[in-house]
KEKE-3310 file (N, C-alpha, C; in steps of 0.2 Angstrom, whole numbers, plus 5000, padded with zeros to 4 digits):
npx = (5487:5476:5473:5466:5464:5455:5442:5445:5444:5451:5464:5475:5481:5495:5506:5523:5531:5524:5525:5537:5552:5563:5572:5586:5600:5615:5633:5640:5652:5667:5676:5693:5702:5703:5711:5705:5691:5675:5661:5659:5646:5640:5632:5634:5633:5620:5609:5599:5588:5586:5595:5608:5624:5639:5651:5661:5668:5670:5681:5681:5691:5693:5695:5689:5676:5666:5664:5658:5646:5639:5627:5618:5619:5618:5606:5600:5586:5584:5580:5590:5592:5594:5595:5599:5606:5608:5592:5579:5584:5584:5587:5588:5595:5605:5607:5622:5628:5640:5643:5643:5633:5635:5639:5625:5616:5602:5593:5580:5571:5560:5544:5540:5529:5519:5521:5526:5543:5548:5537:5536:5548:5546:5535:5541:5545:5533:5521:5513:5522:5533:5528:5525:5538:5543:5535:5541:5554:5568:5576:5592:5607:5617:5614:5599:5588:5579:5569:5574:5569:5555:5552:5546:5533:5528:5516:5511:5503:5495:5490:5481:5491:5493:5489:5500:5510:5507:5508:5521:5528:5525:5531:5544:5548:5550:5561:5570:5573:5578:5590:5596:5599:5608:5619:5623:5626:5637:5646:5648:5654:5666:5672:5675:5683:5694:5699:5703:5713:5722:5727:5731:5737:5745:5750:5747:5741:5733:5745:5756:5767:5776:5780:5791:5798:5800:5809:5801:5794:5787:5792:5795:5786:5775:5782:5777:5767:5762:5766:5756:5747:5732:5726:5731:5726:5712:5697:5694:5683:5675:5663:5648:5638:5623:5614:5603:5592:5586:5572:5570:5581:5580:5566:5556:5567:5576:5588:5600:5607:5620:5624:5636:5630:5620:5627:5633:5622:5615:5624:5627:5634:5629:5621:5605:5597:5595:5594:5591:5586:5592:5589:5592:5595:5599:5611:5619:5621:5630:5646:5647:5648:5638:5639:5642:5632:5637:5649:5662:5660:5667:5668:5676:5679:5679:5672:5681:5682:5671:5663:5654:5644:5636:5620:5613:5613:5621:5626:5636:5638:5651:5658:5664:5674:5674:5676:5679:5676:5684:5688:5701:5702:5691:5676:5676:5689:5693:5685:5689:5703:5702:5696:5707:5716:5713:5719:5730:5724:5718:5729:5735:5726:5721:5719:5712:5700:5692:5697:5702:5703:5709:5706:5717:5727:5723:5723:5737:5740:5748:5745:5746:5745:5738:5743:5734:5728:5726:5719:5707:5703:5700:5689:5680:5678:5673:5662:5649:5648:5646:5634:5626:5626:5620:5607:5603:5603:5593:5582:5582:5579:5566:5560:5562:5554:5541:5539:5540:5529:5519:5522:5517:5504:5501:5506:5498:5486:5476:5462:5455:5465:5473:5488:5503:5513:5529)
npy = (5382:5379:5383:5380:5388:5390:5386:5400:5395:5384:5387:5389:5398:5396:5393:5394:5386:5375:5367:5363:5353:5357:5371:5381:5390:5398:5397:5409:5414:5414:5402:5397:5401:5391:5383:5373:5361:5358:5370:5386:5394:5410:5426:5432:5422:5419:5424:5438:5434:5421:5411:5399:5404:5399:5403:5410:5406:5403:5392:5378:5369:5351:5344:5353:5353:5344:5351:5362:5359:5353:5357:5357:5350:5356:5349:5342:5350:5358:5374:5388:5404:5422:5431:5443:5459:5459:5456:5444:5435:5419:5402:5386:5371:5362:5345:5336:5346:5351:5357:5371:5381:5399:5414:5424:5417:5406:5390:5381:5366:5359:5350:5337:5330:5339:5351:5357:5359:5366:5374:5382:5388:5397:5404:5412:5423:5430:5443:5442:5435:5443:5455:5450:5448:5462:5467:5462:5465:5469:5484:5488:5496:5495:5485:5478:5465:5449:5441:5426:5418:5421:5417:5404:5406:5414:5417:5407:5406:5392:5380:5365:5350:5344:5355:5363:5357:5357:5370:5373:5365:5372:5385:5380:5375:5386:5391:5381:5382:5395:5392:5383:5391:5400:5392:5388:5401:5404:5394:5397:5410:5406:5399:5408:5417:5409:5406:5419:5420:5410:5414:5428:5430:5418:5417:5407:5406:5402:5396:5400:5394:5397:5409:5422:5426:5442:5455:5466:5480:5473:5461:5446:5445:5440:5442:5457:5460:5473:5484:5495:5508:5509:5521:5525:5515:5515:5525:5533:5535:5544:5547:5555:5565:5574:5586:5579:5584:5592:5590:5591:5585:5571:5567:5558:5554:5546:5540:5528:5528:5523:5516:5509:5499:5494:5486:5477:5471:5465:5456:5453:5450:5458:5473:5480:5489:5502:5507:5520:5534:5546:5563:5572:5585:5584:5576:5585:5594:5587:5579:5568:5558:5553:5537:5525:5511:5494:5498:5496:5495:5498:5496:5508:5512:5509:5495:5488:5484:5477:5472:5476:5476:5488:5488:5498:5516:5525:5532:5535:5536:5544:5533:5525:5518:5520:5511:5514:5505:5502:5500:5494:5489:5480:5478:5465:5462:5472:5469:5456:5458:5467:5459:5450:5458:5462:5461:5468:5481:5483:5484:5496:5505:5519:5528:5534:5532:5524:5513:5518:5519:5531:5540:5545:5537:5524:5526:5524:5511:5496:5488:5473:5471:5462:5456:5462:5452:5441:5448:5450:5437:5432:5440:5435:5423:5425:5433:5426:5418:5428:5433:5422:5422:5434:5432:5422:5428:5438:5429:5423:5434:5437:5425:5427:5438:5434:5423:5431:5438:5428:5422:5430:5429:5415:5410:5417:5412:5416:5419:5408:5406:5408:5400:5405:5396:5390)
npz = (5695:5708:5725:5740:5755:5764:5777:5788:5801:5802:5804:5818:5832:5841:5855:5851:5857:5860:5848:5845:5847:5854:5860:5859:5864:5857:5862:5874:5871:5862:5852:5852:5836:5822:5808:5801:5802:5810:5807:5814:5817:5812:5814:5801:5793:5790:5779:5774:5766:5770:5768:5771:5771:5767:5762:5768:5782:5800:5808:5820:5831:5830:5842:5851:5848:5854:5867:5863:5858:5867:5873:5861:5845:5829:5818:5802:5796:5807:5813:5812:5820:5822:5837:5843:5841:5825:5820:5815:5806:5798:5795:5787:5793:5782:5774:5778:5785:5797:5812:5824:5835:5835:5843:5849:5841:5840:5840:5834:5835:5826:5830:5821:5820:5823:5816:5800:5796:5786:5783:5795:5794:5783:5788:5797:5789:5787:5789:5801:5810:5810:5816:5828:5833:5833:5843:5854:5855:5865:5869:5870:5878:5869:5859:5851:5856:5857:5870:5874:5884:5884:5872:5869:5871:5861:5849:5835:5819:5813:5800:5797:5797:5785:5776:5779:5773:5760:5757:5761:5751:5739:5741:5744:5732:5724:5731:5729:5715:5715:5723:5715:5703:5709:5713:5700:5695:5703:5699:5685:5687:5694:5684:5674:5681:5684:5672:5668:5678:5674:5661:5663:5675:5678:5665:5656:5643:5628:5616:5624:5625:5615:5616:5621:5637:5644:5653:5665:5674:5684:5684:5675:5660:5646:5630:5620:5628:5641:5654:5663:5671:5681:5679:5667:5659:5659:5661:5677:5689:5703:5716:5723:5734:5734:5742:5754:5759:5749:5740:5726:5721:5723:5723:5711:5704:5691:5689:5693:5708:5717:5733:5745:5752:5743:5735:5744:5750:5739:5733:5720:5703:5693:5693:5693:5699:5711:5728:5730:5719:5709:5703:5687:5690:5704:5701:5694:5704:5712:5715:5708:5693:5679:5673:5659:5655:5660:5666:5679:5696:5711:5729:5739:5752:5770:5769:5758:5741:5736:5722:5707:5692:5683:5674:5668:5664:5677:5693:5708:5726:5737:5741:5732:5718:5701:5686:5670:5656:5640:5622:5622:5635:5641:5650:5656:5659:5667:5678:5683:5685:5695:5705:5707:5711:5724:5737:5736:5733:5745:5754:5751:5755:5766:5781:5796:5804:5796:5783:5767:5749:5738:5723:5717:5722:5718:5704:5701:5703:5697:5681:5671:5655:5642:5625:5611:5604:5613:5623:5616:5613:5625:5629:5619:5624:5637:5636:5632:5644:5654:5649:5651:5665:5668:5663:5671:5684:5682:5680:5693:5701:5697:5701:5715:5718:5714:5723:5735:5734:5735:5748:5760:5758:5758:5770:5779:5777:5768:5756:5743:5729:5712:5708:5701:5689:5693)
capx = (5485:5472:5474:5460:5467:5450:5440:5450:5444:5456:5470:5475:5486:5497:5513:5528:5534:5520:5526:5544:5555:5568:5574:5593:5604:5622:5637:5641:5659:5670:5681:5700:5701:5706:5712:5700:5687:5668:5659:5657:5641:5640:5627:5635:5632:5613:5607:5592:5583:5585:5600:5614:5630:5645:5657:5666:5666:5675:5681:5682:5695:5689:5695:5685:5669:5662:5663:5654:5640:5636:5620:5615:5622:5613:5604:5596:5579:5583:5580:5594:5590:5597:5591:5602:5610:5604:5586:5575:5587:5583:5590:5587:5601:5605:5610:5629:5631:5643:5646:5640:5630:5639:5636:5619:5612:5598:5591:5573:5570:5552:5541:5537:5522:5514:5523:5531:5549:5548:5531:5538:5553:5543:5531:5545:5545:5527:5519:5511:5527:5537:5524:5526:5545:5543:5532:5544:5561:5571:5581:5598:5611:5621:5610:5592:5587:5572:5571:5573:5565:5548:5551:5541:5526:5526:5511:5512:5497:5496:5484:5482:5498:5492:5490:5506:5515:5506:5511:5529:5530:5524:5536:5551:5549:5554:5568:5575:5575:5583:5596:5599:5602:5613:5624:5625:5630:5644:5650:5650:5659:5672:5675:5678:5689:5700:5701:5707:5719:5727:5729:5734:5741:5750:5753:5746:5736:5734:5751:5761:5774:5780:5781:5797:5796:5804:5809:5796:5794:5783:5795:5795:5780:5776:5784:5772:5763:5765:5764:5754:5744:5725:5724:5733:5722:5704:5695:5693:5678:5673:5656:5646:5631:5620:5610:5598:5586:5583:5568:5571:5587:5578:5559:5555:5573:5576:5595:5602:5612:5622:5628:5639:5625:5617:5631:5634:5616:5613:5629:5627:5639:5626:5616:5600:5593:5598:5589:5589:5586:5593:5587:5597:5597:5604:5617:5623:5623:5635:5652:5646:5647:5635:5643:5638:5630:5642:5655:5663:5660:5670:5667:5682:5680:5677:5672:5684:5683:5665:5663:5648:5643:5629:5618:5610:5617:5621:5631:5637:5640:5658:5661:5665:5678:5671:5681:5675:5679:5685:5690:5707:5702:5684:5673:5677:5696:5693:5682:5693:5709:5700:5696:5714:5720:5709:5723:5734:5720:5716:5735:5737:5721:5723:5713:5712:5694:5690:5701:5699:5708:5707:5706:5724:5731:5720:5726:5744:5740:5750:5742:5749:5740:5740:5742:5727:5725:5725:5713:5701:5701:5697:5683:5675:5676:5670:5656:5644:5648:5643:5627:5622:5626:5615:5601:5601:5602:5586:5577:5582:5576:5559:5558:5561:5548:5535:5539:5539:5522:5515:5523:5513:5497:5500:5507:5492:5479:5471:5457:5457:5468:5477:5495:5507:5518:5536)
capy = (5378:5383:5381:5382:5388:5392:5392:5402:5392:5378:5389:5390:5402:5392:5395:5391:5381:5368:5363:5362:5348:5360:5378:5381:5396:5397:5399:5416:5415:5412:5397:5399:5400:5385:5383:5368:5358:5360:5377:5390:5398:5417:5430:5434:5416:5418:5429:5441:5431:5415:5406:5398:5406:5396:5405:5413:5403:5402:5385:5376:5363:5345:5343:5358:5352:5341:5356:5368:5356:5349:5358:5355:5350:5357:5343:5344:5352:5363:5381:5393:5411:5427:5434:5448:5463:5458:5451:5442:5431:5412:5397:5379:5367:5357:5339:5337:5352:5349:5363:5372:5388:5404:5419:5428:5413:5401:5385:5378:5359:5358:5343:5336:5327:5344:5356:5356:5363:5371:5379:5386:5393:5402:5408:5417:5429:5433:5449:5440:5434:5449:5459:5447:5450:5469:5469:5459:5468:5473:5488:5488:5502:5494:5481:5475:5458:5446:5437:5419:5415:5422:5415:5398:5409:5418:5414:5406:5403:5386:5377:5358:5348:5343:5361:5366:5353:5359:5377:5372:5362:5378:5390:5377:5374:5393:5391:5376:5385:5400:5389:5380:5396:5403:5387:5389:5407:5403:5389:5401:5415:5403:5397:5414:5420:5404:5407:5425:5419:5406:5418:5435:5430:5413:5418:5401:5408:5398:5398:5403:5390:5399:5416:5423:5430:5447:5459:5472:5483:5468:5454:5443:5445:5438:5448:5460:5463:5479:5486:5502:5509:5509:5528:5525:5510:5516:5531:5531:5540:5544:5548:5561:5565:5580:5587:5574:5588:5595:5585:5591:5580:5564:5565:5557:5552:5540:5538:5523:5531:5517:5517:5503:5494:5491:5480:5472:5467:5461:5451:5450:5453:5463:5477:5483:5494:5505:5509:5527:5536:5553:5567:5576:5591:5581:5574:5591:5597:5583:5578:5562:5559:5547:5533:5521:5504:5489:5500:5492:5499:5495:5500:5510:5514:5504:5488:5489:5478:5474:5474:5474:5479:5491:5487:5504:5522:5526:5536:5532:5541:5544:5527:5520:5520:5516:5510:5514:5501:5504:5494:5491:5485:5479:5477:5458:5461:5476:5465:5451:5462:5470:5453:5447:5463:5465:5461:5474:5487:5484:5485:5503:5510:5522:5531:5533:5530:5519:5513:5521:5520:5537:5539:5546:5531:5519:5526:5522:5504:5493:5483:5469:5471:5457:5459:5463:5445:5438:5451:5449:5430:5431:5443:5431:5417:5427:5436:5421:5416:5434:5433:5417:5424:5440:5429:5418:5433:5440:5424:5423:5440:5436:5420:5430:5443:5430:5420:5436:5440:5423:5420:5432:5426:5408:5409:5420:5408:5420:5415:5404:5410:5404:5401:5404:5391:5392)
capz = (5700:5713:5732:5745:5762:5769:5780:5793:5807:5802:5807:5825:5835:5846:5857:5847:5862:5860:5842:5844:5852:5858:5859:5862:5861:5857:5868:5875:5870:5855:5853:5848:5829:5819:5801:5798:5807:5810:5806:5820:5813:5815:5811:5794:5789:5789:5774:5775:5763:5773:5766:5775:5767:5770:5758:5772:5789:5805:5810:5827:5831:5832:5849:5855:5845:5859:5872:5860:5856:5873:5873:5855:5839:5824:5814:5796:5797:5812:5810:5816:5819:5826:5843:5846:5836:5819:5821:5810:5801:5799:5789:5789:5793:5777:5775:5777:5789:5803:5815:5831:5835:5837:5848:5846:5837:5843:5836:5835:5832:5825:5831:5814:5821:5824:5812:5795:5797:5780:5784:5800:5792:5779:5792:5800:5785:5786:5793:5808:5814:5811:5820:5835:5835:5834:5849:5859:5855:5870:5866:5875:5877:5863:5853:5852:5856:5859:5876:5873:5889:5882:5865:5868:5872:5855:5845:5828:5816:5810:5798:5798:5795:5777:5772:5780:5769:5753:5757:5761:5744:5734:5743:5743:5724:5722:5735:5726:5709:5717:5725:5709:5699:5713:5712:5693:5694:5706:5695:5680:5689:5695:5677:5671:5685:5683:5665:5668:5682:5670:5656:5664:5681:5677:5658:5653:5638:5622:5613:5628:5625:5609:5617:5625:5643:5645:5659:5666:5681:5688:5683:5668:5657:5639:5625:5617:5634:5644:5661:5663:5677:5680:5676:5660:5655:5658:5665:5684:5692:5710:5717:5727:5737:5734:5749:5755:5761:5744:5737:5719:5719:5724:5721:5704:5701:5687:5688:5698:5713:5722:5739:5746:5755:5738:5732:5749:5751:5733:5732:5713:5699:5689:5697:5689:5703:5717:5733:5729:5712:5709:5697:5684:5694:5709:5698:5692:5711:5716:5712:5705:5686:5677:5669:5655:5657:5660:5669:5684:5702:5717:5735:5740:5759:5775:5766:5751:5736:5734:5715:5703:5686:5682:5668:5666:5666:5684:5697:5715:5731:5737:5743:5726:5713:5695:5681:5663:5651:5633:5617:5624:5641:5642:5657:5659:5661:5673:5684:5685:5687:5702:5710:5708:5715:5730:5742:5734:5734:5752:5757:5750:5758:5772:5785:5804:5807:5792:5777:5760:5744:5734:5716:5715:5723:5713:5697:5701:5703:5690:5677:5666:5649:5637:5619:5608:5602:5619:5626:5612:5613:5632:5628:5616:5628:5643:5635:5633:5651:5657:5646:5655:5672:5669:5662:5678:5689:5680:5682:5700:5704:5696:5706:5722:5718:5714:5730:5741:5734:5737:5754:5765:5758:5760:5778:5783:5776:5764:5752:5737:5723:5708:5709:5694:5688:5695)
cpx = (5481:5472:5469:5463:5461:5447:5446:5450:5448:5462:5469:5481:5489:5504:5518:5531:5531:5521:5533:5547:5560:5570:5581:5596:5611:5626:5638:5648:5661:5676:5688:5699:5705:5706:5707:5696:5679:5667:5657:5652:5641:5634:5628:5634:5625:5611:5600:5587:5582:5589:5606:5620:5636:5651:5662:5664:5672:5675:5683:5686:5691:5689:5691:5677:5664:5660:5657:5647:5637:5629:5616:5620:5617:5612:5600:5589:5578:5583:5584:5591:5594:5592:5593:5606:5606:5598:5583:5579:5586:5585:5589:5593:5601:5608:5618:5632:5634:5646:5642:5637:5635:5636:5630:5615:5608:5596:5584:5573:5563:5550:5538:5531:5517:5515:5528:5537:5549:5543:5533:5543:5550:5538:5535:5546:5539:5526:5517:5517:5532:5534:5526:5534:5546:5541:5536:5552:5562:5576:5586:5602:5615:5618:5603:5592:5580:5574:5569:5569:5557:5547:5546:5534:5524:5521:5513:5505:5498:5489:5485:5488:5498:5493:5497:5511:5514:5509:5518:5531:5530:5530:5543:5553:5553:5561:5573:5577:5580:5590:5600:5603:5608:5620:5627:5629:5637:5649:5653:5655:5666:5676:5679:5684:5695:5703:5706:5714:5725:5730:5734:5738:5747:5753:5752:5741:5738:5740:5756:5768:5778:5781:5786:5795:5802:5804:5804:5797:5791:5786:5794:5787:5781:5778:5778:5766:5766:5762:5762:5750:5736:5723:5726:5729:5715:5703:5693:5689:5677:5665:5654:5639:5628:5616:5604:5591:5583:5579:5569:5577:5585:5571:5558:5562:5573:5583:5597:5608:5614:5626:5631:5635:5621:5620:5632:5628:5614:5618:5629:5632:5636:5621:5611:5596:5596:5592:5586:5590:5587:5591:5593:5600:5601:5610:5622:5625:5628:5641:5653:5646:5643:5639:5639:5637:5637:5649:5656:5664:5663:5670:5675:5684:5677:5677:5674:5684:5677:5664:5657:5648:5636:5627:5614:5615:5616:5626:5631:5638:5648:5662:5663:5671:5675:5675:5677:5679:5680:5687:5696:5707:5695:5682:5675:5684:5697:5691:5686:5700:5707:5699:5703:5718:5718:5714:5728:5731:5719:5723:5737:5732:5724:5718:5713:5706:5691:5695:5698:5705:5705:5708:5714:5728:5729:5723:5733:5745:5743:5745:5746:5744:5742:5740:5735:5724:5722:5719:5707:5698:5697:5690:5678:5673:5672:5663:5649:5643:5644:5636:5623:5621:5620:5608:5598:5600:5595:5581:5576:5578:5568:5556:5557:5555:5542:5534:5537:5532:5517:5516:5518:5506:5496:5501:5502:5486:5474:5467:5460:5460:5472:5484:5498:5511:5525:5541)
cpy = (5382:5379:5384:5382:5390:5386:5394:5399:5386:5380:5391:5394:5398:5394:5391:5385:5374:5364:5362:5357:5351:5367:5379:5387:5394:5399:5407:5418:5413:5407:5400:5397:5394:5385:5378:5365:5360:5368:5380:5395:5405:5420:5431:5428:5415:5425:5432:5437:5423:5409:5405:5399:5404:5398:5407:5410:5403:5395:5384:5369:5357:5343:5347:5357:5349:5346:5361:5365:5352:5351:5356:5355:5350:5351:5346:5345:5357:5370:5385:5400:5416:5430:5440:5452:5463:5453:5449:5439:5423:5408:5390:5375:5362:5350:5340:5342:5349:5355:5365:5379:5393:5409:5423:5424:5408:5396:5382:5371:5358:5350:5341:5332:5333:5350:5354:5361:5368:5376:5384:5391:5398:5407:5414:5424:5432:5439:5447:5439:5440:5454:5457:5449:5457:5470:5466:5461:5471:5477:5489:5495:5501:5490:5479:5468:5456:5441:5430:5415:5415:5419:5409:5401:5413:5414:5413:5403:5397:5383:5369:5356:5347:5349:5364:5363:5356:5366:5377:5370:5368:5382:5387:5376:5381:5393:5387:5379:5391:5398:5386:5385:5399:5398:5388:5395:5407:5399:5393:5407:5412:5401:5403:5417:5415:5405:5413:5424:5415:5410:5424:5435:5424:5413:5411:5401:5403:5401:5401:5400:5393:5407:5417:5427:5436:5451:5464:5474:5478:5461:5452:5443:5443:5444:5450:5462:5469:5480:5493:5503:5509:5516:5528:5520:5512:5522:5529:5537:5539:5545:5554:5561:5572:5581:5582:5578:5592:5590:5585:5587:5573:5562:5564:5555:5546:5537:5534:5527:5526:5519:5510:5497:5491:5485:5475:5468:5463:5455:5448:5454:5459:5466:5481:5489:5496:5506:5516:5529:5544:5557:5570:5582:5589:5579:5580:5595:5593:5583:5572:5563:5552:5544:5528:5514:5499:5492:5496:5496:5494:5499:5502:5513:5509:5497:5489:5483:5474:5476:5471:5478:5482:5490:5493:5510:5523:5531:5533:5538:5540:5538:5522:5523:5516:5517:5510:5510:5504:5498:5491:5487:5485:5477:5470:5458:5466:5472:5460:5453:5464:5464:5450:5452:5466:5466:5467:5481:5489:5487:5493:5508:5513:5526:5530:5530:5524:5519:5515:5521:5526:5536:5540:5540:5525:5519:5524:5515:5501:5488:5479:5468:5466:5460:5458:5456:5441:5441:5450:5442:5429:5434:5439:5425:5419:5430:5432:5419:5422:5434:5428:5419:5429:5437:5425:5423:5436:5435:5423:5428:5440:5431:5423:5434:5439:5426:5425:5438:5435:5421:5423:5430:5419:5407:5412:5417:5412:5415:5411:5408:5406:5405:5400:5399:5394:5388)
cpz = (5706:5720:5736:5752:5767:5772:5785:5799:5807:5804:5814:5827:5841:5849:5853:5851:5862:5853:5841:5849:5856:5856:5862:5859:5861:5862:5868:5875:5863:5856:5850:5841:5827:5811:5797:5804:5806:5809:5813:5817:5817:5811:5803:5790:5787:5785:5776:5772:5765:5770:5771:5770:5770:5766:5762:5779:5793:5807:5817:5827:5833:5839:5854:5853:5851:5865:5869:5857:5861:5874:5867:5850:5833:5819:5808:5798:5803:5809:5815:5815:5824:5831:5846:5841:5830:5820:5814:5804:5803:5793:5792:5788:5787:5779:5774:5781:5795:5806:5822:5830:5838:5841:5844:5841:5842:5838:5838:5832:5832:5827:5825:5814:5822:5819:5807:5796:5792:5781:5789:5798:5788:5783:5796:5796:5784:5791:5800:5812:5815:5816:5828:5837:5837:5841:5855:5859:5862:5868:5872:5874:5870:5857:5855:5852:5858:5865:5874:5878:5888:5875:5864:5868:5866:5851:5838:5825:5812:5807:5799:5795:5787:5773:5773:5775:5762:5752:5756:5754:5739:5735:5742:5736:5722:5725:5731:5719:5710:5719:5719:5705:5703:5712:5705:5692:5697:5702:5689:5682:5691:5689:5674:5674:5684:5677:5665:5672:5678:5665:5658:5671:5680:5670:5655:5648:5632:5618:5617:5627:5619:5610:5622:5631:5643:5651:5659:5673:5686:5687:5676:5666:5649:5635:5621:5622:5637:5651:5661:5670:5676:5677:5669:5655:5654:5662:5672:5687:5699:5710:5721:5729:5737:5741:5749:5757:5755:5740:5729:5717:5719:5721:5713:5700:5697:5686:5694:5702:5718:5728:5741:5748:5749:5735:5738:5750:5745:5732:5725:5709:5695:5693:5692:5692:5709:5722:5733:5721:5713:5702:5693:5687:5700:5707:5697:5699:5715:5712:5708:5697:5684:5672:5665:5658:5656:5662:5676:5691:5707:5723:5737:5748:5764:5772:5759:5747:5734:5726:5711:5697:5685:5675:5665:5668:5674:5687:5704:5720:5732:5740:5738:5722:5707:5690:5674:5658:5644:5628:5619:5630:5643:5649:5660:5662:5667:5679:5687:5688:5694:5707:5712:5712:5721:5736:5742:5736:5741:5756:5756:5752:5764:5775:5792:5806:5803:5786:5771:5755:5739:5727:5714:5716:5719:5706:5696:5701:5696:5687:5672:5661:5644:5630:5616:5606:5608:5623:5622:5612:5620:5632:5625:5620:5634:5642:5635:5641:5655:5655:5650:5662:5673:5668:5668:5683:5688:5682:5689:5703:5703:5700:5713:5723:5718:5721:5736:5740:5737:5745:5760:5765:5760:5767:5782:5782:5773:5759:5747:5732:5719:5708:5702:5695:5690:5691)
residu = (MET:THR:ILE:ASP:LEU:SER:PRO:GLN:THR:GLN:TRP:LYS:ARG:VAL:PRO:ILE:GLY:SER:VAL:VAL:ALA:GLY:LEU:TYR:ASP:GLY:PRO:HIS:ALA:THR:PRO:LYS:PRO:SER:ASP:LYS:GLY:PRO:VAL:PHE:LEU:GLY:ILE:LYS:ASN:ILE:THR:GLU:ASP:GLY:ARG:LEU:ASP:LEU:SER:GLU:VAL:ARG:HIS:ILE:ALA:GLU:GLU:ASP:PHE:PRO:ASP:TRP:THR:ARG:ARG:VAL:GLU:PRO:GLN:PRO:GLY:ASP:ILE:VAL:PHE:THR:TYR:GLU:ALA:THR:LEU:ASN:ARG:TYR:ALA:ILE:ILE:PRO:GLU:GLY:PHE:ARG:GLY:CYS:LEU:GLY:ARG:ARG:LEU:ALA:LEU:ILE:ARG:PRO:ASP:GLU:SER:LYS:VAL:ASP:ALA:ARG:PHE:MET:PHE:HIS:ALA:PHE:PHE:GLY:ASP:ASP:TRP:ARG:GLN:THR:ILE:THR:GLN:ASN:ILE:LEU:SER:GLY:SER:THR:VAL:ASP:ARG:ILE:PRO:LEU:THR:LYS:PHE:PRO:SER:PHE:GLN:ILE:ALA:LEU:PRO:PRO:LEU:SER:VAL:GLN:ARG:ARG:ILE:ALA:ASP:ILE:LEU:SER:ALA:TYR:ASP:ASP:LEU:ILE:GLU:ASN:ASN:THR:ARG:ARG:ILE:ALA:THR:LEU:GLU:GLU:MET:ALA:GLN:ASN:LEU:TYR:ARG:GLU:TRP:PHE:VAL:HIS:PHE:ARG:PHE:PRO:GLY:HIS:GLU:HIS:VAL:ARG:MET:VAL:ASP:SER:PRO:LEU:GLY:LEU:ILE:PRO:GLU:GLY:TRP:GLU:VAL:SER:THR:ALA:GLY:GLU:THR:PHE:GLU:VAL:LEU:GLY:GLY:GLY:THR:PRO:SER:THR:LYS:ASN:ASP:ASP:TYR:TRP:ASP:GLY:GLY:GLU:ILE:ASN:TRP:TYR:SER:PRO:SER:ASP:LEU:THR:ALA:ALA:GLY:SER:MET:PHE:MET:THR:ASP:SER:SER:LYS:LYS:ILE:THR:LEU:LEU:GLY:LEU:HIS:ALA:SER:SER:ALA:LYS:MET:PHE:PRO:PRO:TYR:SER:VAL:MET:MET:THR:SER:ARG:ALA:THR:ILE:GLY:VAL:ILE:ALA:ILE:ASN:THR:LEU:LYS:ALA:CYS:THR:ASN:GLN:GLY:PHE:ILE:THR:CYS:ILE:PRO:ASN:ASP:ASN:PHE:PRO:ALA:SER:GLN:ILE:TYR:TYR:TRP:LEU:LEU:GLU:SER:LYS:ALA:THR:ILE:VAL:SER:VAL:ALA:SER:GLY:ALA:THR:PHE:LYS:GLU:ILE:ASN:LYS:SER:THR:PHE:ARG:LYS:LEU:PRO:ILE:ILE:ARG:GLY:ASP:ALA:SER:THR:ARG:ASN:ARG:PHE:GLU:GLU:LEU:SER:ARG:PRO:ILE:TRP:GLY:GLU:ILE:GLU:THR:LEU:GLN:GLN:ALA:THR:ARG:LEU:LEU:ARG:GLU:THR:ARG:ASP:LEU:LEU:LEU:PRO:ARG:LEU:VAL:ALA:GLY:ARG:GLU:VAL:PHE:ASP:LEU:PRO:SER:CYS)
# end
């Protein structure tokens, strides 16, 4: 498909305040917590790539909701954004959302007669807008912020409304495919984890009715199953960091070297890339060991219990524990055992400045290991689920790469070019 965004004279730079129906900031306080009720949006609920992540939310009581939405109640199509501390995060309020703005969040209500909300949202990820934000950052003693009083005067480049809608349609098609894949991945992950929980936590595996329960150090378990420790069940590795000043350790590196931020930023079950690559020389100079593909990595300090699986040979820094699967305890069972054991793992962590679980403590954690037949059957059922998750993650990554290549060209109004099919 070919799209003609020329001539440039069709594009105009206008103050953003002239094309919005309202600009509102959130409260400068925090409501009392509630177990249920409307969502109290926080910075953590807005992802770097522009999604509203409501997997972990803070609630506000119904009786408090009117007070916290007196200035504005977010509506579908509104754009929420961060203006302090963590900047340049934006998300569109979806249908069915009910909540209020949290601290350090603001909201734009586009005037749909002048600007397409989806175009404006995508324009916020373009180079022109990012440069505007950079030029207006106020650096404080603790955090950076952008002045909301000046925000309406910030310039935004807009083509005619019809062109805005065409551009928004193109980019939103990619966003919709990415969101659909994300939902499918979440469903598949939930299916596999629920299966593991049924079989290995609640002991409701196929044929459990005919298996006698026997005593163990962890209580009653099915006959033929056993209790062991993590260290007895699979190999446990730590990580390390060689000198970052030695270029020979890093320049031209080909081995994925993970830090915790790689996992927390990606939020993916399968990891194919790291932000840094280490050389063999650097690997030998560190205390890290290279481990095989489809080992299970878990962050072990500060933010404990973020879990992912590497798809290539890799190593990590010292903020990890890596579990090496084997024929008796495959990666799938390590992964779901870690997920189910997160509360226990966090509870045994220690440290004055930040919590950490060391390898010695981790190796002593108890594991209930099913009999060979049950383990093998679970592996047969989980393997195709994992295969589909990995395929969907690869497709999503390609969609994001394509969208991110198109976005700056489309929102900047560059010349005619051919668009790939999405």
